[in-house]
N, CA and C atoms as a LAMMPS dump frame, in Angstrom:
ITEM: TIMESTEP
0
ITEM: NUMBER OF ATOMS
516
ITEM: BOX BOUNDS ff ff ff
-5.0000000000000000e+02 5.0000000000000000e+02
-5.0000000000000000e+02 5.0000000000000000e+02
-5.0000000000000000e+02 5.0000000000000000e+02
ITEM: ATOMS id mol type element x y z
1 1 1 N -88.106 -110.618 332.565
2 1 2 C -86.586 -111.055 332.984
3 1 3 C -85.856 -109.987 334.024
4 2 1 N -84.987 -110.07 334.408
5 2 2 C -84.574 -109.208 335.55
6 2 3 C -83.067 -110.12 335.012
7 3 1 N -82.467 -108.844 334.975
8 3 2 C -80.963 -108.578 334.884
9 3 3 C -79.621 -107.718 335.495
10 4 1 N -79.017 -108.787 335.751
11 4 2 C -77.687 -108.323 336.376
12 4 3 C -76.04 -108.311 335.472
13 5 1 N -75.795 -106.776 334.924
14 5 2 C -74.954 -106.661 333.623
15 5 3 C -73.851 -106.662 334.708
16 6 1 N -72.61 -107.286 334.035
17 6 2 C -71.382 -107.104 335.008
18 6 3 C -70.132 -107.163 333.571
19 7 1 N -68.88 -106.578 334.515
20 7 2 C -68.119 -106.798 333.671
21 7 3 C -67.008 -108.146 333.171
22 8 1 N -67.022 -108.416 334.886
23 8 2 C -66.513 -109.416 334.789
24 8 3 C -67.098 -110.59 336.099
25 9 1 N -68.15 -110.908 336.182
26 9 2 C -68.656 -111.529 336.958
27 9 3 C -68.905 -111.196 338.201
28 10 1 N -69.299 -111.804 338.957
29 10 2 C -69.96 -112.167 340.69
30 10 3 C -69.087 -111.95 341.216
31 11 1 N -67.432 -110.522 341.429
32 11 2 C -66.494 -110.883 341.509
33 11 3 C -66.281 -109.829 343.243
34 12 1 N -67.812 -109.324 343.268
35 12 2 C -67.557 -108.915 344.942
36 12 3 C -68.56 -109.062 345.845
37 13 1 N -69.21 -108.713 347.104
38 13 2 C -69.814 -108.754 348.149
39 13 3 C -71.395 -108.26 347.495
40 14 1 N -71.009 -106.536 346.903
41 14 2 C -72.157 -106.309 346.622
42 14 3 C -73.036 -106.534 345.144
43 15 1 N -71.852 -107.064 344.562
44 15 2 C -72.543 -107.741 343.536
45 15 3 C -73.357 -109.39 343.597
46 16 1 N -72.479 -109.412 344.448
47 16 2 C -73.179 -111.519 345.198
48 16 3 C -74.496 -110.928 345.701
49 17 1 N -74.627 -109.989 346.069
50 17 2 C -75.962 -109.167 346.765
51 17 3 C -77.194 -109.174 346.602
52 18 1 N -77.06 -108.172 344.665
53 18 2 C -77.58 -107.934 344.139
54 18 3 C -78 -109.504 343.535
55 19 1 N -77.8 -110.343 343.52
56 19 2 C -77.399 -111.452 342.423
57 19 3 C -78.743 -112.094 343.441
58 20 1 N -78.592 -112.488 344.818
59 20 2 C -79.325 -112.829 345.665
60 20 3 C -80.615 -112.226 345.463
61 21 1 N -80.505 -110.896 345.534
62 21 2 C -82.247 -110.102 345.691
63 21 3 C -82.735 -110.483 344.47
64 22 1 N -82.227 -110.201 342.924
65 22 2 C -83.1 -110.559 341.774
66 22 3 C -83.545 -111.832 342.262
67 23 1 N -82.732 -112.534 341.969
68 23 2 C -82.887 -114.299 342.402
69 23 3 C -84.647 -114.545 343.662
70 24 1 N -84.409 -114.285 344.634
71 24 2 C -85.741 -113.859 345.254
72 24 3 C -85.541 -114.383 346.663
73 25 1 N -84.403 -115.946 346.741
74 25 2 C -83.853 -116.733 347.472
75 25 3 C -82.319 -117.508 347.054
76 26 1 N -81.821 -118.012 348.4
77 26 2 C -80.776 -118.125 348.234
78 26 3 C -80.063 -119.213 347.021
79 27 1 N -78.996 -118.888 346.725
80 27 2 C -77.936 -119.248 345.261
81 27 3 C -78.108 -120.834 345.25
82 28 1 N -77.818 -121.578 346.488
83 28 2 C -78.048 -122.683 347.201
84 28 3 C -79.451 -123.617 346.902
85 29 1 N -80.449 -122.663 346.349
86 29 2 C -82.519 -123.26 345.951
87 29 3 C -82.068 -123.078 344.886
88 30 1 N -81.295 -122.61 343.929
89 30 2 C -81.461 -122.425 342.141
90 30 3 C -80.818 -123.045 341.521
91 31 1 N -81.459 -123.16 340.507
92 31 2 C -80.751 -124.184 339.217
93 31 3 C -80.56 -123.09 338.444
94 32 1 N -79.146 -123.374 337.666
95 32 2 C -78.195 -122.405 336.848
96 32 3 C -77.996 -122.87 335.441
97 33 1 N -78.388 -122.381 334.572
98 33 2 C -77.758 -122.964 333.381
99 33 3 C -76.853 -121.622 332.519
100 34 1 N -75.253 -122.253 332.233
101 34 2 C -74.42 -121.684 332.075
102 34 3 C -74.622 -121.451 330.574
103 35 1 N -73.838 -120.492 329.907
104 35 2 C -74.398 -120.29 327.964
105 35 3 C -72.562 -119.895 327.545
106 36 1 N -71.845 -120.612 327.112
107 36 2 C -70.383 -120.272 327.1
108 36 3 C -70.819 -119.977 325.654
109 37 1 N -71.55 -119.685 324.909
110 37 2 C -71.193 -119.496 323.594
111 37 3 C -70.389 -118.378 322.993
112 38 1 N -70.3 -117.003 323.287
113 38 2 C -69.884 -115.913 323.336
114 38 3 C -68.4 -116.346 322.999
115 39 1 N -68.065 -117.419 323.766
116 39 2 C -66.442 -117.571 323.631
117 39 3 C -66.119 -118.122 322.431
118 40 1 N -66.773 -118.976 322.078
119 40 2 C -66.445 -119.341 320.314
120 40 3 C -66.393 -118.56 319.661
121 41 1 N -67.154 -117.277 319.3
122 41 2 C -67.004 -116.445 318.118
123 41 3 C -65.67 -115.087 318.817
124 42 1 N -64.909 -115.078 319.907
125 42 2 C -63.694 -114.475 320.079
126 42 3 C -62.512 -115.001 319.775
127 43 1 N -61.659 -114.263 319.171
128 43 2 C -60.153 -114.86 318.774
129 43 3 C -59.478 -115.568 319.872
130 44 1 N -59.79 -114.418 321.105
131 44 2 C -58.697 -114.719 322.039
132 44 3 C -59.402 -115.808 323.334
133 45 1 N -60.473 -116.057 323.086
134 45 2 C -61.287 -117.244 323.436
135 45 3 C -60.72 -118.823 322.563
136 46 1 N -60.236 -119.796 323.442
137 46 2 C -60.314 -121.209 323.626
138 46 3 C -61.373 -122.057 323.978
139 47 1 N -61.27 -123.364 324.008
140 47 2 C -61.905 -124.216 324.469
141 47 3 C -61.732 -124.807 326.133
142 48 1 N -60.443 -124.052 326.065
143 48 2 C -59.802 -124.361 327.315
144 48 3 C -60.876 -123.256 328.545
145 49 1 N -60.881 -121.837 327.826
146 49 2 C -60.9 -120.491 328.308
147 49 3 C -62.97 -120.9 328.705
148 50 1 N -63.306 -122.088 327.807
149 50 2 C -64.869 -122.172 327.881
150 50 3 C -65.182 -123.218 329.114
151 51 1 N -63.818 -124.191 329.166
152 51 2 C -63.809 -124.711 330.442
153 51 3 C -63.412 -124.334 332.022
154 52 1 N -63.016 -123.511 331.34
155 52 2 C -62.609 -122.648 332.899
156 52 3 C -63.995 -122.09 333.177
157 53 1 N -64.54 -121.217 332.337
158 53 2 C -65.972 -120.623 332.599
159 53 3 C -66.691 -121.728 333.293
160 54 1 N -67.162 -122.79 332.677
161 54 2 C -67.873 -124.009 333.334
162 54 3 C -67.704 -124.703 334.323
163 55 1 N -66.266 -125.023 334.169
164 55 2 C -66.347 -125.293 336.115
165 55 3 C -65.395 -124.617 336.544
166 56 1 N -65.931 -123.168 336.951
167 56 2 C -65.497 -121.885 337.686
168 56 3 C -64.07 -122.122 338.126
169 57 1 N -63.388 -122.069 337.127
170 57 2 C -61.792 -121.992 337.681
171 57 3 C -61.611 -120.255 336.754
172 58 1 N -62.356 -119.419 337.059
173 58 2 C -62.19 -118.326 336.743
174 58 3 C -61.611 -117.084 337.469
175 59 1 N -61.152 -115.93 337.472
176 59 2 C -60.957 -114.941 338.345
177 59 3 C -62.217 -114.302 339.661
178 60 1 N -63.271 -114.478 338.307
179 60 2 C -64.821 -114.196 339.052
180 60 3 C -65.333 -115.537 339.243
181 61 1 N -65.642 -115.801 340.164
182 61 2 C -67.23 -116.707 340.505
183 61 3 C -68.83 -116.782 339.245
184 62 1 N -68.96 -117.76 338.309
185 62 2 C -70.106 -117.538 337.873
186 62 3 C -70.859 -118.745 338.214
187 63 1 N -70.385 -119.665 337.796
188 63 2 C -71.056 -121.42 337.488
189 63 3 C -70.482 -122.292 339.703
190 64 1 N -69.861 -121.877 340.138
191 64 2 C -69.29 -122.036 341.41
192 64 3 C -69.909 -121.517 342.743
193 65 1 N -70.729 -120.907 342.541
194 65 2 C -71.524 -120.066 343.647
195 65 3 C -72.05 -120.708 344.774
196 66 1 N -72.724 -121.971 344.615
197 66 2 C -73.018 -122.695 345.048
198 66 3 C -74.274 -122.908 344.726
199 67 1 N -74.186 -123.12 343.107
200 67 2 C -75.91 -123.31 342.782
201 67 3 C -76.478 -124.859 342.939
202 68 1 N -77.716 -124.76 343.444
203 68 2 C -78.302 -126.168 343.178
204 68 3 C -77.838 -126.813 342.348
205 69 1 N -77.722 -126.457 341.179
206 69 2 C -77.476 -127.372 340.24
207 69 3 C -77.358 -126.602 339.122
208 70 1 N -76.028 -126.641 338.086
209 70 2 C -75.563 -126.512 337.111
210 70 3 C -75.534 -126.893 335.879
211 71 1 N -76.223 -126.208 334.713
212 71 2 C -76.047 -127.244 333.458
213 71 3 C -75.563 -126.084 331.907
214 72 1 N -75.059 -126.799 330.957
215 72 2 C -74.811 -126.07 330.195
216 72 3 C -76.033 -125.955 329.414
217 73 1 N -75.962 -124.752 328.262
218 73 2 C -76.744 -124.454 327.629
219 73 3 C -76.278 -123.72 326.264
220 74 1 N -75.533 -124.797 324.977
221 74 2 C -74.6 -124.175 324.325
222 74 3 C -75.99 -123.845 323.008
223 75 1 N -75.897 -122.666 322.227
224 75 2 C -77.062 -122.032 321.909
225 75 3 C -76.422 -122.411 320.162
226 76 1 N -75.457 -122.639 320.333
227 76 2 C -75.39 -123.207 318.56
228 76 3 C -75.883 -124.856 318.359
229 77 1 N -75.87 -125.717 319.281
230 77 2 C -76.495 -126.862 318.95
231 77 3 C -78.39 -126.714 319.6
232 78 1 N -78.548 -125.676 319.928
233 78 2 C -79.891 -125.666 319.625
234 78 3 C -81.195 -126.028 318.619
235 79 1 N -80.458 -124.949 317.502
236 79 2 C -81.282 -125.296 316.645
237 79 3 C -81.667 -126.594 316.144
238 80 1 N -80.299 -127.405 316.037
239 80 2 C -80.472 -128.99 315.263
240 80 3 C -81.203 -130.082 316.797
241 81 1 N -81.926 -129.43 317.88
242 81 2 C -82.409 -130.405 318.655
243 81 3 C -84.063 -130.031 318.84
244 82 1 N -84.321 -129.104 318.456
245 82 2 C -85.785 -128.919 318.425
246 82 3 C -85.668 -127.936 320.086
247 83 1 N -86.493 -126.863 319.918
248 83 2 C -87.581 -126.275 320.998
249 83 3 C -87.97 -127.134 321.678
250 84 1 N -88.943 -128.288 321.559
251 84 2 C -89.52 -128.97 322.952
252 84 3 C -88.904 -129.56 323.346
253 85 1 N -87.445 -129.589 322.781
254 85 2 C -86.482 -130.023 324.125
255 85 3 C -85.633 -129.294 325.049
256 86 1 N -85.172 -128.23 324.525
257 86 2 C -84.351 -127.655 325.5
258 86 3 C -85.274 -126.358 326.101
259 87 1 N -86.55 -125.957 325.496
260 87 2 C -87.21 -124.567 326.469
261 87 3 C -87.394 -125.207 327.609
262 88 1 N -87.965 -126.46 327.582
263 88 2 C -88.629 -126.634 329.09
264 88 3 C -86.789 -126.374 329.962
265 89 1 N -85.504 -126.554 329.286
266 89 2 C -84.433 -126.73 330.153
267 89 3 C -84.139 -125.38 330.598
268 90 1 N -84.56 -124.379 329.92
269 90 2 C -84.296 -122.924 330.393
270 90 3 C -85.61 -122.733 331.023
271 91 1 N -86.792 -122.816 330.426
272 91 2 C -87.827 -122.512 331.885
273 91 3 C -87.949 -123.2 333.387
274 92 1 N -87.493 -124.323 333.539
275 92 2 C -87.177 -124.275 334.579
276 92 3 C -85.827 -124.038 335.816
277 93 1 N -84.775 -123.452 334.89
278 93 2 C -83.845 -122.727 335.258
279 93 3 C -84.231 -121.035 336.25
280 94 1 N -83.629 -121.329 337.173
281 94 2 C -84.051 -119.709 337.703
282 94 3 C -82.731 -119.136 337.449
283 95 1 N -81.557 -119.269 336.748
284 95 2 C -81.004 -118.052 336.648
285 95 3 C -79.8 -118.525 335.169
286 96 1 N -79.754 -117.747 334.07
287 96 2 C -78.903 -118.142 332.927
288 96 3 C -77.784 -116.798 333.01
289 97 1 N -76.524 -117.756 333.5
290 97 2 C -75.07 -117.004 333.427
291 97 3 C -74.421 -117.34 331.93
292 98 1 N -74.589 -116.135 331.357
293 98 2 C -74.004 -115.83 329.965
294 98 3 C -72.431 -115.473 329.897
295 99 1 N -71.79 -116.092 329.488
296 99 2 C -69.657 -115.901 329.452
297 99 3 C -69.901 -114.648 328.575
298 100 1 N -68.614 -113.965 328.99
299 100 2 C -68.031 -113.025 327.39
300 100 3 C -67.722 -113.959 326.458
301 101 1 N -67.298 -113.093 325.636
302 101 2 C -66.508 -113.378 324.466
303 101 3 C -66.87 -112.229 323.162
304 102 1 N -67.556 -112.608 322.236
305 102 2 C -68.072 -111.935 321.168
306 102 3 C -69.26 -111.835 321.641
307 103 1 N -69.758 -110.831 321.425
308 103 2 C -71.645 -110.141 321.687
309 103 3 C -71.785 -110.599 320.246
310 104 1 N -71.771 -109.79 318.966
311 104 2 C -72.149 -110.065 318.175
312 104 3 C -72.481 -111.94 317.893
313 105 1 N -71.281 -112.443 317.658
314 105 2 C -71.357 -113.686 317.803
315 105 3 C -72.543 -114.621 319.029
316 106 1 N -72.796 -113.659 320.028
317 106 2 C -73.729 -114.277 321.259
318 106 3 C -74.679 -113.74 320.583
319 107 1 N -75.26 -112.503 320.179
320 107 2 C -76.434 -112.096 319.762
321 107 3 C -76.839 -112.938 318.276
322 108 1 N -76.509 -113.413 317.331
323 108 2 C -76.521 -114.498 316.104
324 108 3 C -76.91 -115.424 316.475
325 109 1 N -76.295 -116.058 317.824
326 109 2 C -77.035 -117.236 318.294
327 109 3 C -77.844 -117.171 319.006
328 110 1 N -78.456 -116.556 319.666
329 110 2 C -79.73 -116.389 320.275
330 110 3 C -80.743 -116.092 319.527
331 111 1 N -80.417 -115.397 318.498
332 111 2 C -81.635 -114.783 317.085
333 111 3 C -82.231 -116.705 316.921
334 112 1 N -80.785 -117.342 316.362
335 112 2 C -80.903 -117.927 315.877
336 112 3 C -81.202 -119.238 316.185
337 113 1 N -80.781 -119.351 317.528
338 113 2 C -81.732 -120.397 318.488
339 113 3 C -82.961 -120.7 319.108
340 114 1 N -83.521 -119.548 319.198
341 114 2 C -85.072 -118.85 319.362
342 114 3 C -85.031 -118.21 321.004
343 115 1 N -83.664 -118.331 321.256
344 115 2 C -83.911 -117.623 322.756
345 115 3 C -83.77 -116.324 323.045
346 116 1 N -83.671 -115.592 322.001
347 116 2 C -84.133 -114.665 321.913
348 116 3 C -85.107 -114.191 321.72
349 117 1 N -86.153 -114.912 321.284
350 117 2 C -87.132 -114.433 321.473
351 117 3 C -88.135 -115.279 322.514
352 118 1 N -87.345 -116.485 323.388
353 118 2 C -88.182 -116.507 324.435
354 118 3 C -87.546 -115.897 325.848
355 119 1 N -86.979 -115.138 326.028
356 119 2 C -86.728 -113.879 326.959
357 119 3 C -87.702 -113.163 327.179
358 120 1 N -88.701 -112.637 326.618
359 120 2 C -89.558 -112.174 326.914
360 120 3 C -90.702 -112.578 327.701
361 121 1 N -91.162 -113.904 327.912
362 121 2 C -92.019 -114.424 328.491
363 121 3 C -91.288 -115.427 329.602
364 122 1 N -89.824 -115.035 330.043
365 122 2 C -89.5 -115.504 331.337
366 122 3 C -89.447 -114.216 332.806
367 123 1 N -90.725 -113.805 332.975
368 123 2 C -90.159 -112.942 333.883
369 123 3 C -89.348 -112.862 335.262
370 124 1 N -89.297 -114.245 335.712
371 124 2 C -88.539 -114.066 336.991
372 124 3 C -87.48 -114.852 336.801
373 125 1 N -86.721 -115.056 335.325
374 125 2 C -85.612 -115.626 335.246
375 125 3 C -84.253 -114.217 335.063
376 126 1 N -83.36 -114.592 335.665
377 126 2 C -82.327 -113.424 336.334
378 126 3 C -81.541 -113.873 335.059
379 127 1 N -81.043 -112.875 334.673
380 127 2 C -79.857 -112.812 333.194
381 127 3 C -78.444 -112.469 334.091
382 128 1 N -76.936 -112.975 334.116
383 128 2 C -76.275 -112.46 334.736
384 128 3 C -75.371 -112.649 333.771
385 129 1 N -74.88 -111.26 332.912
386 129 2 C -74.063 -111.407 332.262
387 129 3 C -72.496 -111 332.553
388 130 1 N -71.916 -111.758 331.596
389 130 2 C -70.066 -111.542 331.842
390 130 3 C -69.852 -110.291 330.676
391 131 1 N -69.353 -109.18 330.74
392 131 2 C -68.766 -108.662 329.567
393 131 3 C -70.075 -108.846 328.106
394 132 1 N -69.462 -109.979 327.385
395 132 2 C -70.319 -109.293 326.061
396 132 3 C -71.539 -110.384 326.625
397 133 1 N -71.922 -111.042 327.612
398 133 2 C -72.836 -111.625 327.798
399 133 3 C -74.05 -110.202 328.587
400 134 1 N -73.504 -109.264 328.999
401 134 2 C -74.102 -107.734 329.156
402 134 3 C -74.121 -106.884 327.966
403 135 1 N -73.121 -106.925 327.169
404 135 2 C -73.152 -106.025 326.177
405 135 3 C -74.399 -106.725 324.794
406 136 1 N -74.664 -107.907 324.844
407 136 2 C -75.524 -108.278 324.296
408 136 3 C -77.358 -107.673 324.137
409 137 1 N -77.31 -107.711 325.124
410 137 2 C -78.716 -106.54 325.564
411 137 3 C -79.102 -105.492 325.749
412 138 1 N -78.042 -104.505 325.12
413 138 2 C -78.34 -103.356 324.734
414 138 3 C -78.304 -103.525 323.068
415 139 1 N -78.754 -101.949 322.876
416 139 2 C -78.984 -101.988 321.008
417 139 3 C -78.315 -102.136 320.119
418 140 1 N -76.715 -101.371 320.888
419 140 2 C -75.344 -101.449 319.727
420 140 3 C -74.904 -101.289 320.42
421 141 1 N -73.481 -101.961 320.649
422 141 2 C -72.04 -102.539 320.56
423 141 3 C -71.538 -101.381 320.22
424 142 1 N -70.581 -101.312 319.143
425 142 2 C -69.894 -100.408 318.444
426 142 3 C -69.198 -101.322 317.491
427 143 1 N -68.944 -100.585 316.585
428 143 2 C -67.785 -101.54 316.135
429 143 3 C -66.215 -101.813 316.73
430 144 1 N -65.944 -100.78 317.533
431 144 2 C -64.952 -101.2 318.558
432 144 3 C -64.782 -102.523 319.021
433 145 1 N -66.105 -103.016 319.319
434 145 2 C -66.249 -104.384 320.164
435 145 3 C -66.205 -105.401 318.806
436 146 1 N -66.594 -105.106 317.959
437 146 2 C -66.79 -106.11 317.402
438 146 3 C -65.631 -106.843 316.545
439 147 1 N -65.507 -108.365 316.558
440 147 2 C -64.62 -109.115 316.137
441 147 3 C -65.445 -110.091 315.296
442 148 1 N -66.217 -110.818 315.235
443 148 2 C -66.991 -111.492 313.958
444 148 3 C -68.174 -110.899 313.948
445 149 1 N -68.642 -111.212 312.893
446 149 2 C -69.581 -110.182 311.952
447 149 3 C -70.296 -111.447 311.189
448 150 1 N -71.631 -111.403 311.518
449 150 2 C -72.514 -112.386 310.156
450 150 3 C -73.168 -110.689 309.075
451 151 1 N -72.636 -111.325 308.222
452 151 2 C -73.233 -110.162 306.811
453 151 3 C -74.035 -109.833 307.258
454 152 1 N -74.16 -108.428 307.047
455 152 2 C -75.918 -107.834 306.986
456 152 3 C -75.806 -107.082 308.747
457 153 1 N -75.649 -107.654 309.438
458 153 2 C -75.6 -107.825 310.821
459 153 3 C -75.187 -106.431 311.767
460 154 1 N -74.198 -105.758 311.364
461 154 2 C -73.945 -104.167 311.595
462 154 3 C -73.093 -104.611 313.351
463 155 1 N -73.562 -103.805 313.908
464 155 2 C -73.466 -103.776 315.685
465 155 3 C -74.696 -103.776 316.509
466 156 1 N -75.977 -103.985 315.748
467 156 2 C -76.933 -104.473 316.457
468 156 3 C -77.378 -105.051 317.186
469 157 1 N -77.576 -104.91 318.884
470 157 2 C -77.677 -105.988 319.547
471 157 3 C -79.407 -106.59 319.813
472 158 1 N -79.739 -106.704 321.215
473 158 2 C -80.615 -107.281 321.187
474 158 3 C -81.289 -105.902 321.627
475 159 1 N -81.071 -105.364 322.189
476 159 2 C -81.827 -103.774 322.341
477 159 3 C -82.736 -104.018 323.99
478 160 1 N -82.45 -104.937 324.563
479 160 2 C -83.751 -105.416 325.736
480 160 3 C -82.9 -104.306 326.785
481 161 1 N -82.177 -104.111 326.921
482 161 2 C -81.718 -103.265 327.934
483 161 3 C -81.099 -101.904 327.528
484 162 1 N -82.103 -100.672 327.563
485 162 2 C -81.179 -98.812 327.146
486 162 3 C -80.506 -98.48 328.087
487 163 1 N -79.061 -98.504 327.595
488 163 2 C -78.192 -97.518 328.572
489 163 3 C -78.28 -95.889 328.445
490 164 1 N -78.377 -95.123 329.529
491 164 2 C -78.567 -94.307 329.248
492 164 3 C -77.293 -93.61 328.829
493 165 1 N -77.203 -92.915 327.92
494 165 2 C -75.448 -91.971 327.847
495 165 3 C -75.092 -91.331 328.574
496 166 1 N -75.293 -90.936 330.165
497 166 2 C -74.796 -90.432 330.706
498 166 3 C -74.457 -91.537 332.182
499 167 1 N -74.814 -92.758 331.619
500 167 2 C -74.691 -93.826 332.476
501 167 3 C -72.932 -94.306 333.3
502 168 1 N -72.8 -94.552 334.096
503 168 2 C -71.463 -94.463 334.928
504 168 3 C -70.693 -94.886 334.345
505 169 1 N -69.227 -94.572 334.095
506 169 2 C -68.502 -95.537 333.186
507 169 3 C -67.167 -94.877 333.947
508 170 1 N -66.355 -96.213 334.903
509 170 2 C -65.188 -96.314 335.642
510 170 3 C -64.392 -95.549 334.675
511 171 1 N -63.916 -95.863 333.412
512 171 2 C -62.893 -94.919 332.777
513 171 3 C -62.825 -93.428 332.676
514 172 1 N -64.338 -92.942 333.113
515 172 2 C -64.5 -91.361 332.855
516 172 3 C -63.114 -90.747 334.017
């Protein structure tokens, strides 16, 4: 899996160019699945904010970058429909566009749905995270960022990306 981890989406030319580079082909030739799940776990998010992400009515484009196709993959629904149905959808996509919200809620549903286990078998897939959609890939997020908590889960996330302790922080 290839990762483009952002705080606010594809907001400028350098992020856009990095996305195209990771995809290895024009955006217009790529199939995207957007994952709004993290929004449902955050107290500031609403059904209207989920719609804005999916419809592209946000300050930073994600779903409206000119994809060949865009579908919605709602992780909370996946356990009820079975992997034989949804895994082919994921495998046919070129990119997963993962919105922000609550990283722990997203992490929980990635594990519950089976998506977390599938990621290692998708070496050409591009994961584009926005805020919590990026944070979920780190080993842990810290209590400051936790709004939703599954008992016993603490602040441990997927750990697919290790962040160097001296990584660039624009707030420093």
